[in-house]
A tleap script that builds the chain and sets N, CA, C and O, in Angstrom:
source leaprc.protein.ff14SB
mol = sequence {
  NLEU MET ALA ASP LYS VAL LEU PRO LYS PRO
  CYS ASN GLY PRO LYS TYR ALA ASP TRP THR
  GLU VAL ASP GLN LEU LEU LYS VAL GLY GLU
  GLU TYR GLY GLU ILE ASN GLU ALA TYR LEU
  LYS LEU ARG ARG CYS THR ASP THR LYS GLN
  ALA ALA ASP LEU TYR ILE LYS LEU MET GLU
  GLU CYS THR ASP LEU ILE THR ALA VAL THR
  SER PHE MET ASP LYS MET GLN PHE ASP GLU
  ASN MET ARG GLN GLN MET GLN ARG HIE ILE
  ASN TYR ASN ASN SER ILE ARG ASP ASN GLY
  THR ARG PHE LYS ARG GLU GLU CVAL
}
set mol.1.N position { -31.181 48.076 36.043 }
set mol.1.CA position { -30.587 47.327 34.948 }
set mol.1.C position { -30.427 45.868 35.374 }
set mol.1.O position { -29.866 45.573 36.429 }
set mol.2.N position { -30.927 44.970 34.541 }
set mol.2.CA position { -30.822 43.544 34.856 }
set mol.2.C position { -29.405 43.046 34.610 }
set mol.2.O position { -28.789 43.380 33.598 }
set mol.3.N position { -28.894 42.251 35.535 }
set mol.3.CA position { -27.571 41.665 35.367 }
set mol.3.C position { -27.616 40.513 34.371 }
set mol.3.O position { -26.623 40.231 33.699 }
set mol.4.N position { -28.749 39.857 34.274 }
set mol.4.CA position { -28.911 38.694 33.413 }
set mol.4.C position { -29.811 39.055 32.243 }
set mol.4.O position { -30.951 39.471 32.448 }
set mol.5.N position { -29.324 38.907 31.037 }
set mol.5.CA position { -30.105 39.190 29.836 }
set mol.5.C position { -30.566 37.867 29.236 }
set mol.5.O position { -29.815 36.892 29.203 }
set mol.6.N position { -31.790 37.847 28.770 }
set mol.6.CA position { -32.324 36.668 28.103 }
set mol.6.C position { -32.437 36.997 26.624 }
set mol.6.O position { -33.167 37.908 26.233 }
set mol.7.N position { -31.717 36.253 25.814 }
set mol.7.CA position { -31.730 36.463 24.372 }
set mol.7.C position { -32.612 35.416 23.705 }
set mol.7.O position { -32.733 34.298 24.205 }
set mol.8.N position { -33.225 35.767 22.584 }
set mol.8.CA position { -34.044 34.776 21.882 }
set mol.8.C position { -33.188 33.629 21.365 }
set mol.8.O position { -32.090 33.835 20.847 }
set mol.9.N position { -33.706 32.435 21.514 }
set mol.9.CA position { -33.031 31.243 21.004 }
set mol.9.C position { -33.771 30.769 19.765 }
set mol.9.O position { -35.002 30.784 19.728 }
set mol.10.N position { -33.024 30.348 18.746 }
set mol.10.CA position { -33.689 29.834 17.552 }
set mol.10.C position { -34.283 28.451 17.804 }
set mol.10.O position { -33.740 27.660 18.575 }
set mol.11.N position { -35.389 28.176 17.151 }
set mol.11.CA position { -35.960 26.831 17.165 }
set mol.11.C position { -35.184 26.027 16.129 }
set mol.11.O position { -35.499 26.059 14.940 }
set mol.12.N position { -34.168 25.308 16.593 }
set mol.12.CA position { -33.304 24.564 15.671 }
set mol.12.C position { -33.067 23.133 16.144 }
set mol.12.O position { -32.098 22.487 15.745 }
set mol.13.N position { -33.962 22.652 16.995 }
set mol.13.CA position { -33.843 21.285 17.488 }
set mol.13.C position { -34.329 20.271 16.465 }
set mol.13.O position { -34.673 20.624 15.338 }
set mol.14.N position { -34.353 18.994 16.875 }
set mol.14.CA position { -34.728 17.904 15.959 }
set mol.14.C position { -36.095 18.106 15.286 }
set mol.14.O position { -36.284 17.707 14.137 }
set mol.15.N position { -37.041 18.722 15.998 }
set mol.15.CA position { -38.371 18.948 15.412 }
set mol.15.C position { -38.284 19.785 14.137 }
set mol.15.O position { -39.122 19.652 13.245 }
set mol.16.N position { -37.269 20.648 14.054 }
set mol.16.CA position { -37.146 21.571 12.925 }
set mol.16.C position { -36.014 21.189 11.978 }
set mol.16.O position { -35.662 21.971 11.095 }
set mol.17.N position { -35.442 20.004 12.143 }
set mol.17.CA position { -34.287 19.591 11.340 }
set mol.17.C position { -34.561 19.613 9.845 }
set mol.17.O position { -33.676 19.937 9.053 }
set mol.18.N position { -35.782 19.270 9.457 }
set mol.18.CA position { -36.081 19.225 8.025 }
set mol.18.C position { -36.759 20.499 7.520 }
set mol.18.O position { -37.188 20.556 6.368 }
set mol.19.N position { -36.858 21.524 8.377 }
set mol.19.CA position { -37.448 22.794 7.944 }
set mol.19.C position { -36.473 23.525 7.025 }
set mol.19.O position { -35.271 23.582 7.286 }
set mol.20.N position { -37.009 24.073 5.960 }
set mol.20.CA position { -36.197 24.850 5.029 }
set mol.20.C position { -36.253 26.330 5.438 }
set mol.20.O position { -36.991 26.709 6.348 }
set mol.21.N position { -35.470 27.140 4.756 }
set mol.21.CA position { -35.528 28.585 4.972 }
set mol.21.C position { -36.946 29.098 4.713 }
set mol.21.O position { -37.442 29.965 5.433 }
set mol.22.N position { -37.582 28.561 3.691 }
set mol.22.CA position { -38.948 28.982 3.358 }
set mol.22.C position { -39.906 28.631 4.496 }
set mol.22.O position { -40.761 29.438 4.861 }
set mol.23.N position { -39.764 27.420 5.060 }
set mol.23.CA position { -40.607 27.034 6.201 }
set mol.23.C position { -40.436 28.028 7.347 }
set mol.23.O position { -41.415 28.464 7.953 }
set mol.24.N position { -39.191 28.379 7.636 }
set mol.24.CA position { -38.926 29.313 8.726 }
set mol.24.C position { -39.507 30.688 8.417 }
set mol.24.O position { -40.056 31.341 9.304 }
set mol.25.N position { -39.392 31.129 7.181 }
set mol.25.CA position { -39.945 32.429 6.801 }
set mol.25.C position { -41.468 32.424 6.875 }
set mol.25.O position { -42.068 33.411 7.302 }
set mol.26.N position { -42.092 31.340 6.471 }
set mol.26.CA position { -43.552 31.240 6.578 }
set mol.26.C position { -43.992 31.294 8.042 }
set mol.26.O position { -45.055 31.833 8.353 }
set mol.27.N position { -43.183 30.742 8.933 }
set mol.27.CA position { -43.489 30.799 10.367 }
set mol.27.C position { -43.467 32.242 10.858 }
set mol.27.O position { -44.275 32.615 11.709 }
set mol.28.N position { -42.559 33.055 10.335 }
set mol.28.CA position { -42.523 34.485 10.673 }
set mol.28.C position { -43.855 35.130 10.294 }
set mol.28.O position { -44.434 35.879 11.081 }
set mol.29.N position { -44.333 34.839 9.096 }
set mol.29.CA position { -45.616 35.391 8.651 }
set mol.29.C position { -46.775 34.923 9.505 }
set mol.29.O position { -47.671 35.705 9.822 }
set mol.30.N position { -46.766 33.651 9.882 }
set mol.30.CA position { -47.813 33.104 10.746 }
set mol.30.C position { -47.839 33.832 12.091 }
set mol.30.O position { -48.900 34.220 12.579 }
set mol.31.N position { -46.663 34.009 12.675 }
set mol.31.CA position { -46.592 34.682 13.980 }
set mol.31.C position { -47.015 36.145 13.875 }
set mol.31.O position { -47.663 36.669 14.781 }
set mol.32.N position { -46.658 36.800 12.791 }
set mol.32.CA position { -47.080 38.186 12.582 }
set mol.32.C position { -48.611 38.268 12.510 }
set mol.32.O position { -49.221 39.178 13.070 }
set mol.33.N position { -49.210 37.314 11.822 }
set mol.33.CA position { -50.672 37.273 11.751 }
set mol.33.C position { -51.296 37.081 13.119 }
set mol.33.O position { -52.334 37.670 13.420 }
set mol.34.N position { -50.669 36.259 13.949 }
set mol.34.CA position { -51.189 36.026 15.297 }
set mol.34.C position { -51.075 37.288 16.165 }
set mol.34.O position { -51.916 37.520 17.034 }
set mol.35.N position { -50.046 38.092 15.933 }
set mol.35.CA position { -49.946 39.380 16.640 }
set mol.35.C position { -51.116 40.273 16.248 }
set mol.35.O position { -51.747 40.886 17.109 }
set mol.36.N position { -51.404 40.348 14.966 }
set mol.36.CA position { -52.517 41.184 14.505 }
set mol.36.C position { -53.834 40.746 15.125 }
set mol.36.O position { -54.620 41.579 15.578 }
set mol.37.N position { -54.076 39.444 15.145 }
set mol.37.CA position { -55.311 38.929 15.741 }
set mol.37.C position { -55.389 39.269 17.226 }
set mol.37.O position { -56.430 39.714 17.710 }
set mol.38.N position { -54.296 39.060 17.942 }
set mol.38.CA position { -54.268 39.333 19.383 }
set mol.38.C position { -54.477 40.819 19.657 }
set mol.38.O position { -55.165 41.187 20.609 }
set mol.39.N position { -53.890 41.664 18.832 }
set mol.39.CA position { -54.031 43.108 19.012 }
set mol.39.C position { -55.479 43.553 18.771 }
set mol.39.O position { -56.019 44.364 19.523 }
set mol.40.N position { -56.086 43.026 17.739 }
set mol.40.CA position { -57.476 43.391 17.448 }
set mol.40.C position { -58.414 42.943 18.566 }
set mol.40.O position { -59.333 43.675 18.931 }
set mol.41.N position { -58.189 41.747 19.111 }
set mol.41.CA position { -59.003 41.285 20.240 }
set mol.41.C position { -58.849 42.220 21.428 }
set mol.41.O position { -59.833 42.563 22.085 }
set mol.42.N position { -57.623 42.630 21.706 }
set mol.42.CA position { -57.375 43.551 22.815 }
set mol.42.C position { -58.058 44.893 22.573 }
set mol.42.O position { -58.675 45.447 23.482 }
set mol.43.N position { -57.954 45.414 21.367 }
set mol.43.CA position { -58.570 46.714 21.041 }
set mol.43.C position { -60.089 46.690 21.198 }
set mol.43.O position { -60.695 47.685 21.594 }
set mol.44.N position { -60.694 45.549 20.886 }
set mol.44.CA position { -62.151 45.434 20.948 }
set mol.44.C position { -62.668 45.130 22.353 }
set mol.44.O position { -63.863 45.261 22.614 }
set mol.45.N position { -61.794 44.734 23.237 }
set mol.45.CA position { -62.190 44.289 24.570 }
set mol.45.C position { -62.624 45.467 25.448 }
set mol.45.O position { -61.994 46.525 25.452 }
set mol.46.N position { -63.705 45.258 26.183 }
set mol.46.CA position { -64.196 46.297 27.100 }
set mol.46.C position { -64.112 45.864 28.560 }
set mol.46.O position { -64.340 46.675 29.458 }
set mol.47.N position { -63.793 44.613 28.804 }
set mol.47.CA position { -63.693 44.084 30.161 }
set mol.47.C position { -62.249 44.208 30.663 }
set mol.47.O position { -61.332 43.682 30.033 }
set mol.48.N position { -62.043 44.893 31.783 }
set mol.48.CA position { -60.697 45.171 32.301 }
set mol.48.C position { -59.906 43.904 32.595 }
set mol.48.O position { -58.735 43.813 32.227 }
set mol.49.N position { -60.524 42.924 33.253 }
set mol.49.CA position { -59.832 41.672 33.585 }
set mol.49.C position { -59.442 40.925 32.322 }
set mol.49.O position { -58.312 40.452 32.197 }
set mol.50.N position { -60.359 40.820 31.403 }
set mol.50.CA position { -60.073 40.130 30.149 }
set mol.50.C position { -59.000 40.891 29.353 }
set mol.50.O position { -58.151 40.274 28.711 }
set mol.51.N position { -59.041 42.212 29.395 }
set mol.51.CA position { -58.047 43.019 28.677 }
set mol.51.C position { -56.638 42.743 29.200 }
set mol.51.O position { -55.686 42.689 28.420 }
set mol.52.N position { -56.502 42.569 30.506 }
set mol.52.CA position { -55.192 42.262 31.083 }
set mol.52.C position { -54.671 40.931 30.546 }
set mol.52.O position { -53.490 40.813 30.222 }
set mol.53.N position { -55.542 39.935 30.451 }
set mol.53.CA position { -55.157 38.633 29.901 }
set mol.53.C position { -54.815 38.740 28.415 }
set mol.53.O position { -53.860 38.121 27.944 }
set mol.54.N position { -55.599 39.525 27.683 }
set mol.54.CA position { -55.352 39.704 26.254 }
set mol.54.C position { -54.052 40.461 25.998 }
set mol.54.O position { -53.359 40.211 25.012 }
set mol.55.N position { -53.734 41.379 26.890 }
set mol.55.CA position { -52.459 42.103 26.781 }
set mol.55.C position { -51.291 41.131 26.910 }
set mol.55.O position { -50.344 41.188 26.126 }
set mol.56.N position { -51.359 40.235 27.902 }
set mol.56.CA position { -50.300 39.228 28.075 }
set mol.56.C position { -50.222 38.329 26.847 }
set mol.56.O position { -49.130 37.993 26.389 }
set mol.57.N position { -51.371 37.941 26.318 }
set mol.57.CA position { -51.400 37.109 25.104 }
set mol.57.C position { -50.719 37.834 23.944 }
set mol.57.O position { -49.957 37.220 23.197 }
set mol.58.N position { -50.982 39.121 23.787 }
set mol.58.CA position { -50.342 39.908 22.736 }
set mol.58.C position { -48.828 39.920 22.917 }
set mol.58.O position { -48.084 39.762 21.948 }
set mol.59.N position { -48.375 40.103 24.141 }
set mol.59.CA position { -46.934 40.128 24.395 }
set mol.59.C position { -46.304 38.760 24.140 }
set mol.59.O position { -45.162 38.677 23.689 }
set mol.60.N position { -47.048 37.682 24.429 }
set mol.60.CA position { -46.564 36.338 24.100 }
set mol.60.C position { -46.404 36.188 22.590 }
set mol.60.O position { -45.405 35.648 22.115 }
set mol.61.N position { -47.386 36.665 21.849 }
set mol.61.CA position { -47.317 36.569 20.384 }
set mol.61.C position { -46.161 37.403 19.836 }
set mol.61.O position { -45.494 36.989 18.887 }
set mol.62.N position { -45.919 38.571 20.422 }
set mol.62.CA position { -44.772 39.392 20.006 }
set mol.62.C position { -43.469 38.635 20.242 }
set mol.62.O position { -42.566 38.665 19.407 }
set mol.63.N position { -43.378 37.966 21.369 }
set mol.63.CA position { -42.176 37.210 21.694 }
set mol.63.C position { -42.032 36.004 20.772 }
set mol.63.O position { -40.919 35.648 20.383 }
set mol.64.N position { -43.156 35.373 20.421 }
set mol.64.CA position { -43.113 34.278 19.442 }
set mol.64.C position { -42.566 34.783 18.104 }
set mol.64.O position { -41.810 34.074 17.438 }
set mol.65.N position { -42.942 36.000 17.708 }
set mol.65.CA position { -42.439 36.565 16.455 }
set mol.65.C position { -40.928 36.784 16.535 }
set mol.65.O position { -40.207 36.486 15.582 }
set mol.66.N position { -40.453 37.296 17.651 }
set mol.66.CA position { -39.014 37.481 17.835 }
set mol.66.C position { -38.303 36.133 17.680 }
set mol.66.O position { -37.261 36.046 17.032 }
set mol.67.N position { -38.873 35.086 18.278 }
set mol.67.CA position { -38.280 33.751 18.183 }
set mol.67.C position { -38.303 33.243 16.743 }
set mol.67.O position { -37.334 32.641 16.281 }
set mol.68.N position { -39.404 33.482 16.036 }
set mol.68.CA position { -39.506 33.025 14.647 }
set mol.68.C position { -38.492 33.740 13.756 }
set mol.68.O position { -37.869 33.113 12.900 }
set mol.69.N position { -38.323 35.041 13.952 }
set mol.69.CA position { -37.338 35.790 13.166 }
set mol.69.C position { -35.929 35.303 13.499 }
set mol.69.O position { -35.099 35.136 12.606 }
set mol.70.N position { -35.666 35.079 14.777 }
set mol.70.CA position { -34.358 34.556 15.195 }
set mol.70.C position { -34.111 33.196 14.555 }
set mol.70.O position { -32.999 32.908 14.113 }
set mol.71.N position { -35.141 32.363 14.504 }
set mol.71.CA position { -35.014 31.033 13.899 }
set mol.71.C position { -34.722 31.140 12.406 }
set mol.71.O position { -33.905 30.391 11.870 }
set mol.72.N position { -35.394 32.075 11.739 }
set mol.72.CA position { -35.144 32.287 10.305 }
set mol.72.C position { -33.709 32.754 10.085 }
set mol.72.O position { -33.018 32.247 9.201 }
set mol.73.N position { -33.263 33.714 10.882 }
set mol.73.CA position { -31.900 34.230 10.738 }
set mol.73.C position { -30.880 33.107 10.980 }
set mol.73.O position { -29.876 33.015 10.274 }
set mol.74.N position { -31.142 32.262 11.973 }
set mol.74.CA position { -30.264 31.134 12.262 }
set mol.74.C position { -30.226 30.172 11.077 }
set mol.74.O position { -29.160 29.685 10.700 }
set mol.75.N position { -31.384 29.903 10.496 }
set mol.75.CA position { -31.460 29.011 9.335 }
set mol.75.C position { -30.665 29.587 8.160 }
set mol.75.O position { -30.143 28.845 7.328 }
set mol.76.N position { -30.582 30.922 8.104 }
set mol.76.CA position { -29.822 31.601 7.053 }
set mol.76.C position { -28.335 31.714 7.422 }
set mol.76.O position { -27.588 32.472 6.803 }
set mol.77.N position { -27.920 30.950 8.439 }
set mol.77.CA position { -26.526 30.897 8.884 }
set mol.77.C position { -26.042 32.209 9.504 }
set mol.77.O position { -24.853 32.522 9.453 }
set mol.78.N position { -26.968 32.975 10.091 }
set mol.78.CA position { -26.641 34.230 10.767 }
set mol.78.C position { -26.696 33.933 12.257 }
set mol.78.O position { -27.761 34.005 12.871 }
set mol.79.N position { -25.542 33.597 12.841 }
set mol.79.CA position { -25.487 33.090 14.201 }
set mol.79.C position { -25.672 34.180 15.262 }
set mol.79.O position { -25.823 35.357 14.936 }
set mol.80.N position { -25.657 33.775 16.520 }
set mol.80.CA position { -25.906 34.693 17.644 }
set mol.80.C position { -24.945 35.877 17.639 }
set mol.80.O position { -25.364 37.018 17.831 }
set mol.81.N position { -23.675 35.616 17.423 }
set mol.81.CA position { -22.698 36.696 17.388 }
set mol.81.C position { -23.012 37.684 16.258 }
set mol.81.O position { -22.945 38.898 16.450 }
set mol.82.N position { -23.347 37.166 15.113 }
set mol.82.CA position { -23.682 38.020 13.978 }
set mol.82.C position { -24.958 38.818 14.256 }
set mol.82.O position { -25.053 39.992 13.899 }
set mol.83.N position { -25.937 38.172 14.896 }
set mol.83.CA position { -27.183 38.881 15.223 }
set mol.83.C position { -26.916 40.009 16.214 }
set mol.83.O position { -27.495 41.088 16.096 }
set mol.84.N position { -26.042 39.766 17.191 }
set mol.84.CA position { -25.696 40.806 18.160 }
set mol.84.C position { -24.985 41.969 17.470 }
set mol.84.O position { -25.278 43.131 17.754 }
set mol.85.N position { -24.067 41.670 16.578 }
set mol.85.CA position { -23.372 42.728 15.846 }
set mol.85.C position { -24.346 43.520 14.988 }
set mol.85.O position { -24.267 44.747 14.924 }
set mol.86.N position { -25.258 42.826 14.334 }
set mol.86.CA position { -26.245 43.505 13.494 }
set mol.86.C position { -27.158 44.383 14.338 }
set mol.86.O position { -27.492 45.496 13.930 }
set mol.87.N position { -27.569 43.896 15.515 }
set mol.87.CA position { -28.444 44.696 16.380 }
set mol.87.C position { -27.735 45.971 16.828 }
set mol.87.O position { -28.339 47.043 16.855 }
set mol.88.N position { -26.452 45.856 17.180 }
set mol.88.CA position { -25.673 47.054 17.539 }
set mol.88.C position { -25.632 48.034 16.369 }
set mol.88.O position { -25.820 49.237 16.548 }
set mol.89.N position { -25.386 47.509 15.180 }
set mol.89.CA position { -25.328 48.334 13.969 }
set mol.89.C position { -26.661 49.048 13.731 }
set mol.89.O position { -26.688 50.254 13.484 }
set mol.90.N position { -27.755 48.306 13.805 }
set mol.90.CA position { -29.079 48.897 13.583 }
set mol.90.C position { -29.407 49.914 14.680 }
set mol.90.O position { -29.914 50.998 14.390 }
set mol.91.N position { -29.118 49.568 15.931 }
set mol.91.CA position { -29.362 50.514 17.029 }
set mol.91.C position { -28.585 51.807 16.807 }
set mol.91.O position { -29.121 52.900 16.989 }
set mol.92.N position { -27.330 51.677 16.416 }
set mol.92.CA position { -26.516 52.873 16.192 }
set mol.92.C position { -27.090 53.694 15.037 }
set mol.92.O position { -27.279 54.904 15.165 }
set mol.93.N position { -27.364 53.038 13.915 }
set mol.93.CA position { -27.915 53.770 12.764 }
set mol.93.C position { -29.227 54.460 13.108 }
set mol.93.O position { -29.460 55.601 12.710 }
set mol.94.N position { -30.075 53.768 13.844 }
set mol.94.CA position { -31.341 54.384 14.242 }
set mol.94.C position { -31.117 55.548 15.202 }
set mol.94.O position { -31.886 56.509 15.208 }
set mol.95.N position { -30.070 55.462 16.009 }
set mol.95.CA position { -29.819 56.519 16.999 }
set mol.95.C position { -29.382 57.827 16.360 }
set mol.95.O position { -29.550 58.893 16.952 }
set mol.96.N position { -28.823 57.755 15.159 }
set mol.96.CA position { -28.359 58.990 14.514 }
set mol.96.C position { -29.279 59.460 13.387 }
set mol.96.O position { -29.147 60.585 12.905 }
set mol.97.N position { -30.208 58.603 12.966 }
set mol.97.CA position { -31.150 59.003 11.906 }
set mol.97.C position { -32.123 60.036 12.450 }
set mol.97.O position { -32.419 60.063 13.644 }
set mol.98.N position { -32.604 60.867 11.577 }
set mol.98.CA position { -33.609 61.870 11.940 }
set mol.98.C position { -33.139 62.729 13.114 }
set mol.98.O position { -33.914 63.051 14.015 }
set mol.99.N position { -31.864 63.091 13.086 }
set mol.99.CA position { -31.283 63.913 14.154 }
set mol.99.C position { -31.446 63.294 15.537 }
set mol.99.O position { -31.621 64.008 16.525 }
set mol.100.N position { -31.390 61.983 15.605 }
set mol.100.CA position { -31.429 61.300 16.901 }
set mol.100.C position { -32.793 61.262 17.564 }
set mol.100.O position { -32.878 61.105 18.782 }
set mol.101.N position { -33.871 61.403 16.786 }
set mol.101.CA position { -35.209 61.429 17.387 }
set mol.101.C position { -35.891 60.061 17.447 }
set mol.101.O position { -37.025 59.964 17.917 }
set mol.102.N position { -35.229 59.017 16.987 }
set mol.102.CA position { -35.867 57.693 16.983 }
set mol.102.C position { -35.895 57.039 18.355 }
set mol.102.O position { -36.797 56.249 18.632 }
set mol.103.N position { -34.945 57.342 19.214 }
set mol.103.CA position { -34.883 56.734 20.533 }
set mol.103.C position { -35.153 57.766 21.595 }
set mol.103.O position { -34.728 58.915 21.481 }
set mol.104.N position { -35.856 57.361 22.621 }
set mol.104.CA position { -36.077 58.220 23.775 }
set mol.104.C position { -34.737 58.483 24.452 }
set mol.104.O position { -33.941 57.563 24.643 }
set mol.105.N position { -34.498 59.691 24.799 }
set mol.105.CA position { -33.239 60.054 25.464 }
set mol.105.C position { -33.226 59.469 26.872 }
set mol.105.O position { -34.210 59.569 27.604 }
set mol.106.N position { -32.121 58.869 27.235 }
set mol.106.CA position { -31.998 58.280 28.567 }
set mol.106.C position { -31.420 59.316 29.518 }
set mol.106.O position { -30.491 60.051 29.182 }
set mol.107.N position { -31.989 59.354 30.703 }
set mol.107.CA position { -31.474 60.252 31.739 }
set mol.107.C position { -30.186 59.662 32.291 }
set mol.107.O position { -30.083 58.454 32.502 }
set mol.108.N position { -29.222 60.512 32.519 }
set mol.108.CA position { -27.929 60.050 33.043 }
set mol.108.C position { -27.804 60.342 34.515 }
set mol.108.O position { -26.782 60.022 35.123 }
savepdb mol mol.pdb
quit
């Protein structure tokens, strides 16, 4: 278990000062599209070395999507504390749905 957790930070600096909620939401869609492209490239790849690089690229795009969603939520005035509370709520709800089959059981 890591002692230090890294949470996504919203892109809310001066570069994005004039971005609207719609701009932020469109960025979510753009990043989602980039995940699809990266995944398809990885699926089509037959070279092991290149596949390793494409896998990292896919994970970068996934992380960009997390950042874009965080930025959208921030723009909607849903701050870090609220996002943490919502994540706990969603995790809990998912843990009890479908008789608890959504999450892998952790060994104690």
